[in-house]
N, CA, C and O atoms as a CHARMM CRD file, in Angstrom:
* protein
*
  264
    1    1 MET  N     -6.85500   3.78700  -2.21200 PROA 1      0.00000
    2    1 MET  CA    -5.62600   4.52100  -2.02200 PROA 1      0.00000
    3    1 MET  C     -4.49700   3.55100  -1.70000 PROA 1      0.00000
    4    1 MET  O     -4.70800   2.56200  -0.99800 PROA 1      0.00000
    5    2 PRO  N     -3.32400   3.82400  -2.20000 PROA 2      0.00000
    6    2 PRO  CA    -2.19200   2.93700  -1.93400 PROA 2      0.00000
    7    2 PRO  C     -1.66500   3.07800  -0.50100 PROA 2      0.00000
    8    2 PRO  O     -1.82900   4.11700   0.13800 PROA 2      0.00000
    9    3 THR  N     -1.04200   2.02500  -0.02400 PROA 3      0.00000
   10    3 THR  CA    -0.43000   2.00100   1.29900 PROA 3      0.00000
   11    3 THR  C      1.07500   2.14000   1.14800 PROA 3      0.00000
   12    3 THR  O      1.69700   1.41100   0.37500 PROA 3      0.00000
   13    4 TYR  N      1.66300   3.07900   1.88700 PROA 4      0.00000
   14    4 TYR  CA     3.10700   3.28900   1.85000 PROA 4      0.00000
   15    4 TYR  C      3.69600   2.96700   3.21800 PROA 4      0.00000
   16    4 TYR  O      3.06500   3.21900   4.24500 PROA 4      0.00000
   17    5 SER  N      4.89900   2.41200   3.23300 PROA 5      0.00000
   18    5 SER  CA     5.60400   2.08700   4.47300 PROA 5      0.00000
   19    5 SER  C      6.74800   3.05500   4.67300 PROA 5      0.00000
   20    5 SER  O      7.48900   3.36400   3.74000 PROA 5      0.00000
   21    6 TYR  N      6.88400   3.53400   5.90800 PROA 6      0.00000
   22    6 TYR  CA     7.95000   4.45400   6.26800 PROA 6      0.00000
   23    6 TYR  C      8.69500   3.91300   7.48100 PROA 6      0.00000
   24    6 TYR  O      8.12100   3.19900   8.30400 PROA 6      0.00000
   25    7 VAL  N      9.99400   4.26200   7.59100 PROA 7      0.00000
   26    7 VAL  CA    10.81900   3.93100   8.75600 PROA 7      0.00000
   27    7 VAL  C     11.61300   5.16900   9.12100 PROA 7      0.00000
   28    7 VAL  O     12.16300   5.84800   8.25400 PROA 7      0.00000
   29    8 CYS  N     11.66900   5.45700  10.42400 PROA 8      0.00000
   30    8 CYS  CA    12.44000   6.60100  10.90700 PROA 8      0.00000
   31    8 CYS  C     13.91800   6.23100  10.93300 PROA 8      0.00000
   32    8 CYS  O     14.28500   5.15000  11.39400 PROA 8      0.00000
   33    9 LYS  N     14.75600   7.12100  10.44400 PROA 9      0.00000
   34    9 LYS  CA    16.19900   6.88600  10.44300 PROA 9      0.00000
   35    9 LYS  C     16.79500   7.01300  11.84400 PROA 9      0.00000
   36    9 LYS  O     17.85700   6.45200  12.11300 PROA 9      0.00000
   37   10 ASP  N     16.12500   7.74200  12.73900 PROA 10     0.00000
   38   10 ASP  CA    16.65200   7.97600  14.08200 PROA 10     0.00000
   39   10 ASP  C     16.17900   6.91800  15.09000 PROA 10     0.00000
   40   10 ASP  O     16.99800   6.24300  15.71500 PROA 10     0.00000
   41   11 CYS  N     14.85800   6.77800  15.24500 PROA 11     0.00000
   42   11 CYS  CA    14.32900   5.86500  16.27000 PROA 11     0.00000
   43   11 CYS  C     13.86900   4.52500  15.70800 PROA 11     0.00000
   44   11 CYS  O     13.45900   3.65400  16.47600 PROA 11     0.00000
   45   12 GLU  N     13.92500   4.33400  14.38900 PROA 12     0.00000
   46   12 GLU  CA    13.53800   3.10100  13.68800 PROA 12     0.00000
   47   12 GLU  C     12.05200   2.75000  13.85400 PROA 12     0.00000
   48   12 GLU  O     11.66100   1.59400  13.69500 PROA 12     0.00000
   49   13 HSD  N     11.23600   3.75200  14.17200 PROA 13     0.00000
   50   13 HSD  CA     9.78100   3.55000  14.23100 PROA 13     0.00000
   51   13 HSD  C      9.28200   3.26700  12.81100 PROA 13     0.00000
   52   13 HSD  O      9.54000   4.04500  11.89300 PROA 13     0.00000
   53   14 ALA  N      8.56700   2.15200  12.63500 PROA 14     0.00000
   54   14 ALA  CA     8.04400   1.76400  11.32100 PROA 14     0.00000
   55   14 ALA  C      6.52400   1.83400  11.34600 PROA 14     0.00000
   56   14 ALA  O      5.89600   1.45700  12.33500 PROA 14     0.00000
   57   15 PHE  N      5.93600   2.31600  10.25500 PROA 15     0.00000
   58   15 PHE  CA     4.48300   2.40500  10.15700 PROA 15     0.00000
   59   15 PHE  C      4.06100   2.44700   8.70000 PROA 15     0.00000
   60   15 PHE  O      4.86200   2.72200   7.80700 PROA 15     0.00000
   61   16 GLU  N      2.76500   2.16500   8.47900 PROA 16     0.00000
   62   16 GLU  CA     2.16700   2.23600   7.14800 PROA 16     0.00000
   63   16 GLU  C      1.11300   3.32500   7.16500 PROA 16     0.00000
   64   16 GLU  O      0.49500   3.58900   8.19500 PROA 16     0.00000
   65   17 ILE  N      0.91200   3.95700   6.01000 PROA 17     0.00000
   66   17 ILE  CA    -0.08500   5.02100   5.90700 PROA 17     0.00000
   67   17 ILE  C     -0.71700   4.98500   4.51800 PROA 17     0.00000
   68   17 ILE  O     -0.04400   4.71300   3.52300 PROA 17     0.00000
   69   18 PHE  N     -2.02000   5.26300   4.46500 PROA 18     0.00000
   70   18 PHE  CA    -2.72800   5.37700   3.19100 PROA 18     0.00000
   71   18 PHE  C     -2.52000   6.78800   2.68100 PROA 18     0.00000
   72   18 PHE  O     -2.81600   7.75600   3.38100 PROA 18     0.00000
   73   19 GLN  N     -2.00700   6.90900   1.45600 PROA 19     0.00000
   74   19 GLN  CA    -1.79400   8.21500   0.84000 PROA 19     0.00000
   75   19 GLN  C     -2.21900   8.17000  -0.61000 PROA 19     0.00000
   76   19 GLN  O     -2.07600   7.14900  -1.28200 PROA 19     0.00000
   77   20 SER  N     -2.74100   9.27900  -1.08400 PROA 20     0.00000
   78   20 SER  CA    -3.08200   9.42200  -2.49000 PROA 20     0.00000
   79   20 SER  C     -1.79400   9.56700  -3.29300 PROA 20     0.00000
   80   20 SER  O     -0.76100   9.96100  -2.75200 PROA 20     0.00000
   81   21 PHE  N     -1.85800   9.25000  -4.57600 PROA 21     0.00000
   82   21 PHE  CA    -0.68900   9.40500  -5.44100 PROA 21     0.00000
   83   21 PHE  C     -0.22900  10.85900  -5.48500 PROA 21     0.00000
   84   21 PHE  O      0.95800  11.13000  -5.66300 PROA 21     0.00000
   85   22 SER  N     -1.15700  11.78800  -5.32400 PROA 22     0.00000
   86   22 SER  CA    -0.82300  13.20800  -5.42300 PROA 22     0.00000
   87   22 SER  C     -0.30100  13.79700  -4.10600 PROA 22     0.00000
   88   22 SER  O      0.19000  14.92600  -4.09700 PROA 22     0.00000
   89   23 ASP  N     -0.39600  13.04900  -2.98200 PROA 23     0.00000
   90   23 ASP  CA     0.10200  13.53300  -1.69400 PROA 23     0.00000
   91   23 ASP  C      1.62600  13.53900  -1.67600 PROA 23     0.00000
   92   23 ASP  O      2.27000  12.67700  -2.27500 PROA 23     0.00000
   93   24 ALA  N      2.19300  14.52200  -0.98000 PROA 24     0.00000
   94   24 ALA  CA     3.64200  14.58600  -0.81900 PROA 24     0.00000
   95   24 ALA  C      4.09700  13.50400   0.16000 PROA 24     0.00000
   96   24 ALA  O      3.35100  13.13500   1.06700 PROA 24     0.00000
   97   25 ALA  N      5.31000  12.99700  -0.01800 PROA 25     0.00000
   98   25 ALA  CA     5.86900  11.98500   0.86800 PROA 25     0.00000
   99   25 ALA  C      6.08600  12.59000   2.25600 PROA 25     0.00000
  100   25 ALA  O      6.40500  13.77200   2.38800 PROA 25     0.00000
  101   26 LEU  N      5.91000  11.76800   3.28100 PROA 26     0.00000
  102   26 LEU  CA     6.13700  12.23100   4.64400 PROA 26     0.00000
  103   26 LEU  C      7.64200  12.38100   4.88400 PROA 26     0.00000
  104   26 LEU  O      8.43900  11.62700   4.32500 PROA 26     0.00000
  105   27 THR  N      8.02600  13.34600   5.70900 PROA 27     0.00000
  106   27 THR  CA     9.44100  13.59600   5.96600 PROA 27     0.00000
  107   27 THR  C      9.78700  13.58900   7.44900 PROA 27     0.00000
  108   27 THR  O     10.96200  13.48500   7.80100 PROA 27     0.00000
  109   28 SER  N      8.78400  13.69700   8.33300 PROA 28     0.00000
  110   28 SER  CA     9.03200  13.81600   9.76800 PROA 28     0.00000
  111   28 SER  C      8.35500  12.68200  10.53500 PROA 28     0.00000
  112   28 SER  O      7.17400  12.40600  10.32700 PROA 28     0.00000
  113   29 CYS  N      9.10200  12.03000  11.41800 PROA 29     0.00000
  114   29 CYS  CA     8.59100  10.92500  12.22500 PROA 29     0.00000
  115   29 CYS  C      7.54700  11.43600  13.22000 PROA 29     0.00000
  116   29 CYS  O      7.77400  12.45000  13.88100 PROA 29     0.00000
  117   30 PRO  N      6.39800  10.74500  13.33600 PROA 30     0.00000
  118   30 PRO  CA     5.37100  11.18500  14.28100 PROA 30     0.00000
  119   30 PRO  C      5.77200  10.97400  15.74500 PROA 30     0.00000
  120   30 PRO  O      5.17600  11.58100  16.63600 PROA 30     0.00000
  121   31 LYS  N      6.77400  10.12100  16.00800 PROA 31     0.00000
  122   31 LYS  CA     7.20400   9.85600  17.39300 PROA 31     0.00000
  123   31 LYS  C      8.30700  10.80100  17.85100 PROA 31     0.00000
  124   31 LYS  O      8.20800  11.40200  18.92100 PROA 31     0.00000
  125   32 CYS  N      9.36400  10.93400  17.04000 PROA 32     0.00000
  126   32 CYS  CA    10.53300  11.68900  17.49600 PROA 32     0.00000
  127   32 CYS  C     10.87600  12.88200  16.61200 PROA 32     0.00000
  128   32 CYS  O     11.83800  13.59700  16.89200 PROA 32     0.00000
  129   33 SER  N     10.11300  13.10600  15.56200 PROA 33     0.00000
  130   33 SER  CA    10.35000  14.18400  14.58300 PROA 33     0.00000
  131   33 SER  C     11.63500  13.99800  13.79000 PROA 33     0.00000
  132   33 SER  O     12.14400  14.94300  13.18700 PROA 33     0.00000
  133   34 GLY  N     12.15800  12.77400  13.79300 PROA 34     0.00000
  134   34 GLY  CA    13.35300  12.46300  13.01400 PROA 34     0.00000
  135   34 GLY  C     13.03100  12.33600  11.53400 PROA 34     0.00000
  136   34 GLY  O     11.87500  12.45300  11.13000 PROA 34     0.00000
  137   35 GLU  N     14.05700  12.09500  10.73000 PROA 35     0.00000
  138   35 GLU  CA    13.91100  11.97900   9.28000 PROA 35     0.00000
  139   35 GLU  C     13.38000  10.59900   8.90300 PROA 35     0.00000
  140   35 GLU  O     13.83900   9.58400   9.42700 PROA 35     0.00000
  141   36 LEU  N     12.41000  10.56900   7.99200 PROA 36     0.00000
  142   36 LEU  CA    11.81200   9.31600   7.52300 PROA 36     0.00000
  143   36 LEU  C     12.40600   8.89300   6.19600 PROA 36     0.00000
  144   36 LEU  O     12.88500   9.71500   5.41500 PROA 36     0.00000
  145   37 ARG  N     12.36500   7.59500   5.95900 PROA 37     0.00000
  146   37 ARG  CA    12.67700   7.06900   4.62700 PROA 37     0.00000
  147   37 ARG  C     11.54200   6.12900   4.23300 PROA 37     0.00000
  148   37 ARG  O     10.99900   5.40300   5.06600 PROA 37     0.00000
  149   38 LYS  N     11.20100   6.15800   2.96900 PROA 38     0.00000
  150   38 LYS  CA    10.13200   5.31100   2.45600 PROA 38     0.00000
  151   38 LYS  C     10.70200   3.93300   2.16100 PROA 38     0.00000
  152   38 LYS  O     11.76900   3.81800   1.55900 PROA 38     0.00000
  153   39 GLN  N     10.00400   2.89300   2.57600 PROA 39     0.00000
  154   39 GLN  CA    10.42700   1.52800   2.29800 PROA 39     0.00000
  155   39 GLN  C      9.74800   1.04900   1.02800 PROA 39     0.00000
  156   39 GLN  O      8.56300   1.29700   0.80700 PROA 39     0.00000
  157   40 PHE  N     10.50900   0.36800   0.20700 PROA 40     0.00000
  158   40 PHE  CA     9.97100  -0.19100  -1.02700 PROA 40     0.00000
  159   40 PHE  C     10.10200  -1.70100  -0.98200 PROA 40     0.00000
  160   40 PHE  O     11.17000  -2.23200  -0.67800 PROA 40     0.00000
  161   41 GLY  N      9.02000  -2.38600  -1.28400 PROA 41     0.00000
  162   41 GLY  CA     9.03500  -3.83800  -1.35300 PROA 41     0.00000
  163   41 GLY  C      9.12300  -4.26100  -2.81000 PROA 41     0.00000
  164   41 GLY  O      9.63800  -3.52600  -3.65300 PROA 41     0.00000
  165   42 ASN  N      8.61900  -5.44500  -3.09200 PROA 42     0.00000
  166   42 ASN  CA     8.60000  -5.93900  -4.46600 PROA 42     0.00000
  167   42 ASN  C      7.67500  -5.10400  -5.34300 PROA 42     0.00000
  168   42 ASN  O      7.92000  -4.91400  -6.53500 PROA 42     0.00000
  169   43 LEU  N      6.61600  -4.61600  -4.72700 PROA 43     0.00000
  170   43 LEU  CA     5.66800  -3.76200  -5.42600 PROA 43     0.00000
  171   43 LEU  C      5.65600  -2.39400  -4.76700 PROA 43     0.00000
  172   43 LEU  O      5.75400  -2.29300  -3.54400 PROA 43     0.00000
  173   44 GLY  N      5.53700  -1.35300  -5.55500 PROA 44     0.00000
  174   44 GLY  CA     5.44600  -0.01600  -4.99900 PROA 44     0.00000
  175   44 GLY  C      4.09200   0.26700  -4.38100 PROA 44     0.00000
  176   44 GLY  O      3.95100   1.16300  -3.54800 PROA 44     0.00000
  177   45 VAL  N      3.08900  -0.50900  -4.79900 PROA 45     0.00000
  178   45 VAL  CA     1.72800  -0.31300  -4.31600 PROA 45     0.00000
  179   45 VAL  C      1.19500  -1.65700  -3.86100 PROA 45     0.00000
  180   45 VAL  O      1.41600  -2.67000  -4.52600 PROA 45     0.00000
  181   46 THR  N      0.50300  -1.67900  -2.75000 PROA 46     0.00000
  182   46 THR  CA    -0.11100  -2.90000  -2.25000 PROA 46     0.00000
  183   46 THR  C     -1.61400  -2.79600  -2.40800 PROA 46     0.00000
  184   46 THR  O     -2.23600  -1.86800  -1.89000 PROA 46     0.00000
  185   47 PHE  N     -2.20200  -3.74500  -3.12400 PROA 47     0.00000
  186   47 PHE  CA    -3.65400  -3.79000  -3.28700 PROA 47     0.00000
  187   47 PHE  C     -4.19200  -4.82200  -2.31100 PROA 47     0.00000
  188   47 PHE  O     -3.85000  -6.00100  -2.39900 PROA 47     0.00000
  189   48 LYS  N     -5.02900  -4.38700  -1.38700 PROA 48     0.00000
  190   48 LYS  CA    -5.61600  -5.29100  -0.40900 PROA 48     0.00000
  191   48 LYS  C     -7.11600  -5.32200  -0.62000 PROA 48     0.00000
  192   48 LYS  O     -7.74200  -4.28300  -0.82700 PROA 48     0.00000
  193   49 GLY  N     -7.68900  -6.50600  -0.56900 PROA 49     0.00000
  194   49 GLY  CA    -9.13300  -6.62200  -0.72400 PROA 49     0.00000
  195   49 GLY  C     -9.49500  -7.91800  -1.40700 PROA 49     0.00000
  196   49 GLY  O     -8.62800  -8.73700  -1.71100 PROA 49     0.00000
  197   50 SER  N    -10.76700  -8.10200  -1.64500 PROA 50     0.00000
  198   50 SER  CA   -11.24800  -9.36200  -2.20100 PROA 50     0.00000
  199   50 SER  C    -11.16700  -9.40500  -3.72300 PROA 50     0.00000
  200   50 SER  O    -11.32000 -10.48000  -4.30300 PROA 50     0.00000
  201   51 GLY  N    -10.93500  -8.29600  -4.38100 PROA 51     0.00000
  202   51 GLY  CA   -10.83500  -8.30700  -5.83000 PROA 51     0.00000
  203   51 GLY  C    -11.17100  -6.95200  -6.40400 PROA 51     0.00000
  204   51 GLY  O    -11.79500  -6.12400  -5.74200 PROA 51     0.00000
  205   52 PHE  N    -10.76500  -6.73100  -7.61100 PROA 52     0.00000
  206   52 PHE  CA   -10.97600  -5.43600  -8.22800 PROA 52     0.00000
  207   52 PHE  C    -11.91900  -5.52400  -9.42200 PROA 52     0.00000
  208   52 PHE  O    -12.39200  -4.50200  -9.91900 PROA 52     0.00000
  209   53 TYR  N    -12.19000  -6.72300  -9.87700 PROA 53     0.00000
  210   53 TYR  CA   -13.13400  -6.92300 -10.96800 PROA 53     0.00000
  211   53 TYR  C    -14.15200  -7.96600 -10.53300 PROA 53     0.00000
  212   53 TYR  O    -13.82100  -8.90000  -9.80200 PROA 53     0.00000
  213   54 ARG  N    -15.35400  -7.80900 -10.97200 PROA 54     0.00000
  214   54 ARG  CA   -16.41500  -8.73100 -10.57400 PROA 54     0.00000
  215   54 ARG  C    -16.10000 -10.16100 -11.01800 PROA 54     0.00000
  216   54 ARG  O    -16.50100 -11.11500 -10.35000 PROA 54     0.00000
  217   55 THR  N    -15.39600 -10.31900 -12.12400 PROA 55     0.00000
  218   55 THR  CA   -15.11900 -11.64600 -12.66900 PROA 55     0.00000
  219   55 THR  C    -13.87900 -12.30000 -12.06300 PROA 55     0.00000
  220   55 THR  O    -13.59000 -13.45300 -12.38200 PROA 55     0.00000
  221   56 ASP  N    -13.14000 -11.60700 -11.20600 PROA 56     0.00000
  222   56 ASP  CA   -11.95200 -12.19300 -10.57500 PROA 56     0.00000
  223   56 ASP  C    -12.33600 -13.34600  -9.65700 PROA 56     0.00000
  224   56 ASP  O    -13.23800 -13.21700  -8.83000 PROA 56     0.00000
  225   57 SER  N    -11.66000 -14.44900  -9.80700 PROA 57     0.00000
  226   57 SER  CA   -11.77800 -15.60700  -8.91100 PROA 57     0.00000
  227   57 SER  C    -13.19600 -16.13900  -8.76200 PROA 57     0.00000
  228   57 SER  O    -13.54100 -16.68500  -7.71400 PROA 57     0.00000
  229   58 GLN  N    -14.01100 -15.99300  -9.77500 PROA 58     0.00000
  230   58 GLN  CA   -15.34400 -16.57000  -9.70500 PROA 58     0.00000
  231   58 GLN  C    -15.26700 -18.02800 -10.11800 PROA 58     0.00000
  232   58 GLN  O    -14.56500 -18.38000 -11.06600 PROA 58     0.00000
  233   59 SER  N    -15.98800 -18.86600  -9.40600 PROA 59     0.00000
  234   59 SER  CA   -16.01200 -20.28500  -9.76700 PROA 59     0.00000
  235   59 SER  C    -17.11300 -20.51900 -10.80100 PROA 59     0.00000
  236   59 SER  O    -18.16400 -19.87900 -10.76500 PROA 59     0.00000
  237   60 GLY  N    -16.85700 -21.42900 -11.70300 PROA 60     0.00000
  238   60 GLY  CA   -17.85500 -21.73900 -12.72700 PROA 60     0.00000
  239   60 GLY  C    -17.82200 -20.73900 -13.86300 PROA 60     0.00000
  240   60 GLY  O    -17.02000 -19.80500 -13.86500 PROA 60     0.00000
  241   61 SER  N    -18.68300 -20.93900 -14.80500 PROA 61     0.00000
  242   61 SER  CA   -18.76500 -20.05400 -15.95800 PROA 61     0.00000
  243   61 SER  C    -20.21300 -19.71700 -16.24500 PROA 61     0.00000
  244   61 SER  O    -21.08500 -20.58100 -16.15800 PROA 61     0.00000
  245   62 ALA  N    -20.47000 -18.48000 -16.58400 PROA 62     0.00000
  246   62 ALA  CA   -21.84000 -18.04600 -16.85700 PROA 62     0.00000
  247   62 ALA  C    -22.31500 -18.54800 -18.20500 PROA 62     0.00000
  248   62 ALA  O    -23.51000 -18.77500 -18.39400 PROA 62     0.00000
  249   63 SER  N    -21.40700 -18.72200 -19.13400 PROA 63     0.00000
  250   63 SER  CA   -21.79400 -19.19600 -20.46100 PROA 63     0.00000
  251   63 SER  C    -21.20300 -20.58000 -20.71200 PROA 63     0.00000
  252   63 SER  O    -20.09900 -20.88300 -20.25900 PROA 63     0.00000
  253   64 SER  N    -21.91600 -21.38400 -21.40600 PROA 64     0.00000
  254   64 SER  CA   -21.38900 -22.71400 -21.73900 PROA 64     0.00000
  255   64 SER  C    -21.48600 -22.90400 -23.24100 PROA 64     0.00000
  256   64 SER  O    -22.40300 -22.40600 -23.89400 PROA 64     0.00000
  257   65 SER  N    -20.52800 -23.63000 -23.76700 PROA 65     0.00000
  258   65 SER  CA   -20.54600 -23.87200 -25.21900 PROA 65     0.00000
  259   65 SER  C    -21.35000 -25.12400 -25.50800 PROA 65     0.00000
  260   65 SER  O    -21.08300 -26.17600 -24.92600 PROA 65     0.00000
  261   66 ASP  N    -22.32000 -25.03500 -26.38700 PROA 66     0.00000
  262   66 ASP  CA   -23.18000 -26.16400 -26.77900 PROA 66     0.00000
  263   66 ASP  C    -22.87700 -26.57400 -28.18100 PROA 66     0.00000
  264   66 ASP  O    -23.49200 -27.50600 -28.69800 PROA 66     0.00000
């Protein structure tokens, strides 16, 4: 699931939350119930982890040319 960043317009409370693509955007601050705005970085989605394909960043090669 993608991670989204939000900031409250009233109290400036910032937080990240995991949400599905189909989930509605949050609108209310969990601290003060103020209005939230979604923060956008260089990427709209952040992928965190060691890799998404088994062949990513593997050292060496399984096949060699003879």
